[in-house]
The first five atom37 places (N, CA, C, CB, O) and aatype in JSON, in Angstrom:
{
  "aatype": [12, 10, 3, 5, 1, 13, 2, 3, 1, 2, 16, 9, 1, 3, 10, 6, 16, 1, 10, 0, 3, 10, 5, 16, 5, 13, 2, 5, 1, 6, 5, 6, 9, 10, 1, 10, 11, 8, 8, 6, 6, 11, 1, 10, 8, 13, 10, 1, 16, 0, 12, 10, 3, 18, 9, 7, 1, 7, 16, 11, 16, 15, 16, 2],
  "atom_mask": [
    [1, 1, 1, 1, 1],
    [1, 1, 1, 1, 1],
    [1, 1, 1, 1, 1],
    [1, 1, 1, 1, 1],
    [1, 1, 1, 1, 1],
    [1, 1, 1, 1, 1],
    [1, 1, 1, 1, 1],
    [1, 1, 1, 1, 1],
    [1, 1, 1, 1, 1],
    [1, 1, 1, 1, 1],
    [1, 1, 1, 1, 1],
    [1, 1, 1, 1, 1],
    [1, 1, 1, 1, 1],
    [1, 1, 1, 1, 1],
    [1, 1, 1, 1, 1],
    [1, 1, 1, 1, 1],
    [1, 1, 1, 1, 1],
    [1, 1, 1, 1, 1],
    [1, 1, 1, 1, 1],
    [1, 1, 1, 1, 1],
    [1, 1, 1, 1, 1],
    [1, 1, 1, 1, 1],
    [1, 1, 1, 1, 1],
    [1, 1, 1, 1, 1],
    [1, 1, 1, 1, 1],
    [1, 1, 1, 1, 1],
    [1, 1, 1, 1, 1],
    [1, 1, 1, 1, 1],
    [1, 1, 1, 1, 1],
    [1, 1, 1, 1, 1],
    [1, 1, 1, 1, 1],
    [1, 1, 1, 1, 1],
    [1, 1, 1, 1, 1],
    [1, 1, 1, 1, 1],
    [1, 1, 1, 1, 1],
    [1, 1, 1, 1, 1],
    [1, 1, 1, 1, 1],
    [1, 1, 1, 1, 1],
    [1, 1, 1, 1, 1],
    [1, 1, 1, 1, 1],
    [1, 1, 1, 1, 1],
    [1, 1, 1, 1, 1],
    [1, 1, 1, 1, 1],
    [1, 1, 1, 1, 1],
    [1, 1, 1, 1, 1],
    [1, 1, 1, 1, 1],
    [1, 1, 1, 1, 1],
    [1, 1, 1, 1, 1],
    [1, 1, 1, 1, 1],
    [1, 1, 1, 1, 1],
    [1, 1, 1, 1, 1],
    [1, 1, 1, 1, 1],
    [1, 1, 1, 1, 1],
    [1, 1, 1, 1, 1],
    [1, 1, 1, 1, 1],
    [1, 1, 1, 0, 1],
    [1, 1, 1, 1, 1],
    [1, 1, 1, 0, 1],
    [1, 1, 1, 1, 1],
    [1, 1, 1, 1, 1],
    [1, 1, 1, 1, 1],
    [1, 1, 1, 1, 1],
    [1, 1, 1, 1, 1],
    [1, 1, 1, 1, 1]
  ],
  "atom_positions": [
    [[21.93, 51.09, -2.75], [20.7, 50.53, -2.2], [19.69, 50.2, -3.31], [20.08, 51.51, -1.19], [19.07, 49.14, -3.3]],
    [[19.53, 51.12, -4.24], [18.6, 50.87, -5.34], [19.06, 49.7, -6.2], [18.44, 52.13, -6.21], [18.24, 48.9, -6.66]],
    [[20.35, 49.61, -6.42], [20.88, 48.5, -7.2], [20.61, 47.16, -6.5], [22.39, 48.67, -7.43], [20.28, 46.17, -7.15]],
    [[20.74, 47.15, -5.19], [20.5, 45.93, -4.42], [19.03, 45.52, -4.52], [20.9, 46.12, -2.96], [18.72, 44.35, -4.71]],
    [[18.14, 46.49, -4.39], [16.7, 46.18, -4.51], [16.38, 45.66, -5.9], [15.85, 47.43, -4.21], [15.6, 44.72, -6.05]],
    [[16.97, 46.27, -6.92], [16.76, 45.83, -8.29], [17.24, 44.39, -8.45], [17.49, 46.77, -9.29], [16.56, 43.56, -9.06]],
    [[18.41, 44.1, -7.92], [18.95, 42.74, -7.99], [18.07, 41.75, -7.23], [20.38, 42.7, -7.43], [17.83, 40.64, -7.7]],
    [[17.59, 42.17, -6.07], [16.7, 41.3, -5.29], [15.41, 41.01, -6.04], [16.38, 41.94, -3.93], [14.94, 39.87, -6.06]],
    [[14.85, 42.04, -6.66], [13.6, 41.83, -7.43], [13.85, 40.9, -8.61], [13.05, 43.19, -7.94], [13.03, 40.03, -8.91]],
    [[14.97, 41.09, -9.27], [15.31, 40.2, -10.4], [15.51, 38.77, -9.91], [16.58, 40.69, -11.12], [15.07, 37.82, -10.56]],
    [[16.15, 38.63, -8.79], [16.37, 37.29, -8.23], [15.04, 36.64, -7.88], [17.27, 37.36, -6.98], [14.81, 35.47, -8.18]],
    [[14.16, 37.4, -7.25], [12.83, 36.88, -6.89], [12.07, 36.5, -8.16], [12.03, 37.92, -6.07], [11.45, 35.43, -8.2]],
    [[12.1, 37.34, -9.17], [11.4, 37.06, -10.44], [11.97, 35.79, -11.08], [11.54, 38.28, -11.42], [11.22, 34.95, -11.58]],
    [[13.3, 35.65, -11.07], [13.92, 34.46, -11.63], [13.52, 33.2, -10.86], [15.45, 34.61, -11.64], [13.25, 32.16, -11.45]],
    [[13.49, 33.32, -9.54], [13.1, 32.16, -8.72], [11.63, 31.8, -8.93], [13.35, 32.46, -7.23], [11.28, 30.62, -8.96]],
    [[10.78, 32.79, -9.07], [9.36, 32.52, -9.34], [9.18, 31.84, -10.68], [8.53, 33.81, -9.29], [8.36, 30.93, -10.82]],
    [[9.95, 32.28, -11.67], [9.89, 31.65, -13.0], [10.37, 30.21, -12.92], [10.75, 32.44, -14.01], [9.77, 29.31, -13.5]],
    [[11.46, 30.0, -12.2], [12.0, 28.64, -12.05], [11.01, 27.74, -11.32], [13.34, 28.66, -11.29], [10.82, 26.58, -11.68]],
    [[10.38, 28.3, -10.28], [9.38, 27.53, -9.53], [8.2, 27.15, -10.42], [8.89, 28.34, -8.32], [7.71, 26.03, -10.36]],
    [[7.75, 28.08, -11.25], [6.65, 27.78, -12.17], [7.04, 26.7, -13.17], [6.21, 29.05, -12.92], [6.25, 25.81, -13.48]],
    [[8.27, 26.76, -13.66], [8.77, 25.73, -14.6], [8.81, 24.37, -13.92], [10.17, 26.11, -15.13], [8.41, 23.36, -14.5]],
    [[9.31, 24.33, -12.69], [9.38, 23.07, -11.96], [7.98, 22.52, -11.67], [10.15, 23.26, -10.64], [7.77, 21.3, -11.74]],
    [[7.04, 23.4, -11.36], [5.67, 22.96, -11.11], [5.07, 22.36, -12.38], [4.79, 24.13, -10.6], [4.36, 21.35, -12.32]],
    [[5.35, 22.97, -13.51], [4.87, 22.45, -14.79], [5.47, 21.07, -15.07], [5.22, 23.43, -15.94], [4.76, 20.15, -15.48]],
    [[6.77, 20.93, -14.85], [7.42, 19.63, -15.05], [6.84, 18.58, -14.12], [8.94, 19.75, -14.83], [6.6, 17.44, -14.52]],
    [[6.62, 18.96, -12.88], [6.05, 18.04, -11.91], [4.66, 17.57, -12.36], [5.96, 18.69, -10.54], [4.36, 16.38, -12.31]],
    [[3.84, 18.51, -12.79], [2.48, 18.17, -13.24], [2.52, 17.25, -14.45], [1.69, 19.43, -13.56], [1.71, 16.33, -14.56]],
    [[3.43, 17.51, -15.38], [3.56, 16.66, -16.56], [3.97, 15.24, -16.17], [4.57, 17.26, -17.55], [3.43, 14.27, -16.69]],
    [[4.91, 15.13, -15.27], [5.36, 13.8, -14.85], [4.27, 13.08, -14.07], [6.63, 13.91, -14.0], [4.11, 11.87, -14.19]],
    [[3.53, 13.83, -13.27], [2.42, 13.23, -12.53], [1.36, 12.69, -13.49], [1.79, 14.25, -11.57], [0.82, 11.6, -13.27]],
    [[1.07, 13.43, -14.56], [0.12, 12.98, -15.57], [0.64, 11.73, -16.28], [-0.16, 14.09, -16.59], [-0.12, 10.81, -16.57]],
    [[1.94, 11.7, -16.57], [2.54, 10.53, -17.22], [2.44, 9.31, -16.31], [4.01, 10.81, -17.58], [2.14, 8.21, -16.79]],
    [[2.68, 9.49, -15.03], [2.56, 8.38, -14.08], [1.13, 7.87, -14.04], [3.01, 8.81, -12.66], [0.9, 6.66, -14.04]],
    [[0.17, 8.77, -14.01], [-1.24, 8.35, -14.0], [-1.6, 7.6, -15.28], [-2.16, 9.57, -13.84], [-2.33, 6.62, -15.24]],
    [[-1.07, 8.08, -16.42], [-1.32, 7.4, -17.69], [-0.74, 5.99, -17.67], [-0.73, 8.21, -18.87], [-1.38, 5.04, -18.11]],
    [[0.48, 5.87, -17.15], [1.12, 4.55, -17.09], [0.37, 3.62, -16.13], [2.58, 4.69, -16.64], [0.22, 2.43, -16.43]],
    [[-0.09, 4.14, -15.02], [-0.86, 3.32, -14.07], [-2.14, 2.82, -14.73], [-1.19, 4.12, -12.8], [-2.5, 1.65, -14.58]],
    [[-2.82, 3.71, -15.45], [-4.05, 3.31, -16.14], [-3.76, 2.23, -17.18], [-4.71, 4.54, -16.82], [-4.5, 1.26, -17.31]],
    [[-2.66, 2.41, -17.92], [-2.27, 1.41, -18.93], [-1.99, 0.06, -18.27], [-1.02, 1.9, -19.71], [-2.42, -0.98, -18.78]],
    [[-1.3, 0.07, -17.15], [-0.98, -1.17, -16.45], [-2.24, -1.83, -15.88], [0.02, -0.91, -15.33], [-2.35, -3.06, -15.87]],
    [[-3.19, -1.03, -15.4], [-4.45, -1.6, -14.9], [-5.22, -2.28, -16.03], [-5.32, -0.5, -14.26], [-5.79, -3.35, -15.83]],
    [[-5.24, -1.66, -17.21], [-5.9, -2.28, -18.36], [-5.2, -3.58, -18.75], [-5.94, -1.31, -19.56], [-5.84, -4.58, -19.04]],
    [[-3.87, -3.55, -18.74], [-3.08, -4.73, -19.08], [-3.34, -5.86, -18.07], [-1.58, -4.38, -19.13], [-3.52, -7.01, -18.46]],
    [[-3.36, -5.51, -16.79], [-3.62, -6.5, -15.75], [-5.01, -7.12, -15.93], [-3.5, -5.87, -14.36], [-5.17, -8.33, -15.81]],
    [[-6.0, -6.3, -16.21], [-7.36, -6.79, -16.43], [-7.4, -7.75, -17.62], [-8.34, -5.61, -16.66], [-8.02, -8.81, -17.55]],
    [[-6.73, -7.38, -18.72], [-6.68, -8.22, -19.91], [-6.03, -9.57, -19.59], [-5.91, -7.51, -21.04], [-6.56, -10.62, -19.96]],
    [[-4.89, -9.53, -18.9], [-4.19, -10.78, -18.57], [-4.99, -11.64, -17.61], [-2.81, -10.48, -17.97], [-5.05, -12.86, -17.76]],
    [[-5.61, -11.02, -16.63], [-6.43, -11.76, -15.67], [-7.6, -12.43, -16.38], [-6.95, -10.82, -14.55], [-7.92, -13.59, -16.11]],
    [[-8.24, -11.71, -17.28], [-9.37, -12.26, -18.03], [-8.9, -13.42, -18.91], [-10.04, -11.17, -18.9], [-9.56, -14.45, -18.99]],
    [[-7.76, -13.24, -19.57], [-7.23, -14.3, -20.43], [-6.9, -15.55, -19.62], [-5.97, -13.81, -21.19], [-7.18, -16.67, -20.05]],
    [[-6.3, -15.36, -18.44], [-5.98, -16.52, -17.58], [-7.23, -17.24, -17.13], [-5.17, -16.07, -16.36], [-7.31, -18.47, -17.18]],
    [[-8.21, -16.48, -16.69], [-9.45, -17.11, -16.23], [-10.17, -17.83, -17.36], [-10.38, -16.06, -15.61], [-10.73, -18.91, -17.16]],
    [[-10.16, -17.24, -18.55], [-10.76, -17.91, -19.71], [-10.02, -19.21, -20.01], [-10.74, -16.99, -20.94], [-10.64, -20.24, -20.28]],
    [[-8.69, -19.16, -19.97], [-7.89, -20.35, -20.26], [-8.13, -21.44, -19.21], [-6.39, -19.98, -20.31], [-8.31, -22.61, -19.56]],
    [[-8.14, -21.05, -17.96], [-8.38, -22.02, -16.88], [-9.79, -22.59, -16.99], [-8.17, -21.35, -15.49], [-10.0, -23.78, -16.8]],
    [[-10.74, -21.73, -17.3], [-12.13, -22.18, -17.45], [-12.29, -23.16, -18.58], [0.0, 0.0, 0.0], [-13.01, -24.15, -18.44]],
    [[-11.62, -22.92, -19.69], [-11.7, -23.83, -20.82], [-11.03, -25.16, -20.48], [-11.04, -23.21, -22.06], [-11.53, -26.22, -20.86]],
    [[-9.92, -25.11, -19.77], [-9.21, -26.33, -19.39], [-10.05, -27.19, -18.48], [0.0, 0.0, 0.0], [-10.06, -28.41, -18.61]],
    [[-10.75, -26.57, -17.56], [-11.61, -27.31, -16.63], [-12.77, -27.95, -17.36], [-12.14, -26.38, -15.52], [-13.11, -29.11, -17.11]],
    [[-13.38, -27.21, -18.26], [-14.52, -27.74, -19.03], [-14.08, -28.9, -19.91], [-15.16, -26.62, -19.9], [-14.8, -29.89, -20.03]],
    [[-12.92, -28.81, -20.52], [-12.41, -29.84, -21.41], [-12.12, -31.13, -20.62], [-11.14, -29.35, -22.13], [-12.45, -32.22, -21.09]],
    [[-11.53, -31.01, -19.47], [-11.14, -32.21, -18.73], [-12.33, -32.9, -18.08], [-10.12, -31.86, -17.68], [-12.24, -34.09, -17.8]],
    [[-13.45, -32.2, -17.83], [-14.62, -32.84, -17.24], [-15.53, -33.44, -18.3], [-15.41, -31.84, -16.4], [-16.35, -34.29, -17.98]],
    [[-15.42, -33.02, -19.52], [-16.3, -33.55, -20.58], [-15.79, -34.82, -21.16], [-16.48, -32.54, -21.67], [-16.42, -35.38, -22.06]]
  ]
}
């Protein structure tokens, strides 16, 4: 009986450690996803601005 309880406690401790490791990995990946989303938003803003500038210049050139 004591051996079984000891094994159960070790199993629980191992599972808690594994759960903590998985939570850490999840948080790291979530942070990476947020970083990538932020990078893509900046890239989209840059491209949108460049397109609008290009279109604006083309319109001004053709009317002058």
